[in-house]
Every structure is written in C-alpha cells, then in structure tokens.
C-alpha angles and dihedrals in degrees: 000000000000126000117278116274110277127226115260108292145160126234110244103166140012125200118186121191121187128179129189134180126211131191106220125216089245092061095255123114130232116211108194126187131184131193120196125182120192135170128214090228140045112281123211108221121224090230092054134273131062130270104219121233111279096019111114121262086195129017107170133170132199125182129181126184113214138185125226091276090056094250112151109238098171137013139182138172134191136183114212097173122027136158092237108042115203089024111051092036095059097070097079096099091057089070090071082083085081090071110108096026122117118227091220102044116067092315101149093046092048091049091054091048094049102034108018124122114354093350090079146002114288091223098045090047090051090047090056087068092075094055099084097052092041089055092047091053090048093050094046108114093357102062104000122057107243101168128069103241095193142274097291097083112131091209103030117202123166117249110280098251097053116112090009098108143016097271095047103048115137093246095048134107095246091057092043091052104037104022102030094162089064098044108124092007115162111210116223113252112258115245123210116228 
C-alpha cells in the first residue's frame, strides 16, 4: 500500500542512501553505504561557484569490514562531492575510529561518542546508522539461522529474527503460523558475566 496522495508540491531536495553487503574471499564481509544529495536546481556554494542542477552536493561513502561476530576489523570513508572542498573531504581517516566496535552492541551510541559533532561529518555519521541492519539482512540465511529446522535441536535457539520486530514477536500471529515451536516462547534473561 503506497503513501496517501500528497498535496501539490515541488521537489526541492533528494537524498539517496544505498547499502550493500559483500562476502569477501577471505571470509570477512564488507558493508558499504553511500549517501548522495542532489538538488533539482543550481545551488550557489558558500565558498563561491555554483553546483549545477543534478550534480551531487554530497556523495559520501562508508565501508566497514566485519567478521562473523559483527566486529569491525577495518573501516574507511571518503567524500567525493562536498559543499566545502578541501575541508569536508578531509574527515575520512577519522572513521577508522569505528574499528573495534561491534555492530550489534551499542554501535550507534559509540559512533555518536566517537564521531559526533565536530569529530566527524554529520552525514557520514548518520550514514553509519544503516550498517547494523544491512549486516543483519546480509547474514540472514548465510550466517544466522532464519528457518526453524525442527524440534530435534540439541541446543535449541529460536531463529535470529524472532522477537526482533513487531511482526515477529513471540506472541504474534506470524510466529504462531510460521514458527509454531516458538509461539509463546519466553527468552531466558541475559546474565552479565
């Protein structure tokens, strides 16, 4: 079902975010995200000159390399198009601060602490927010179990995605219908240790 029909309006800005995941030949994974901002009109730049209609105001890239536990083992960023050349495009090396973080454990908070405000680029830091869910989607079925293999598991764990969103909660109709063994399941409380 699409969004409701809007009132008459005029496009003023377009932001495109893409994210892709690649399994590398060495067994690691690259999660790569790109943010592109364009305008449907010429844009005068504060530093002088004009960015012609359709040319990017921003074209930014962020890549992290992760292991199977979602630990970041390498990171790089680059800024191909920016509004302040020789200034905005020098922040890429700061994104090496992502190395050592885990995409599933406090990642977004750690990114803000390490690269928020003047420590990073607002747009690259925002772009980092899509990395965890992109990795989860990439790992689904390849690294994470997403199907219920049956009741004979010696160490039964529910499929990874269950109880991770509204549609897949343990008391919901989707779980009752497609994962009946896990319907009503009560996860064990996690203990710190």
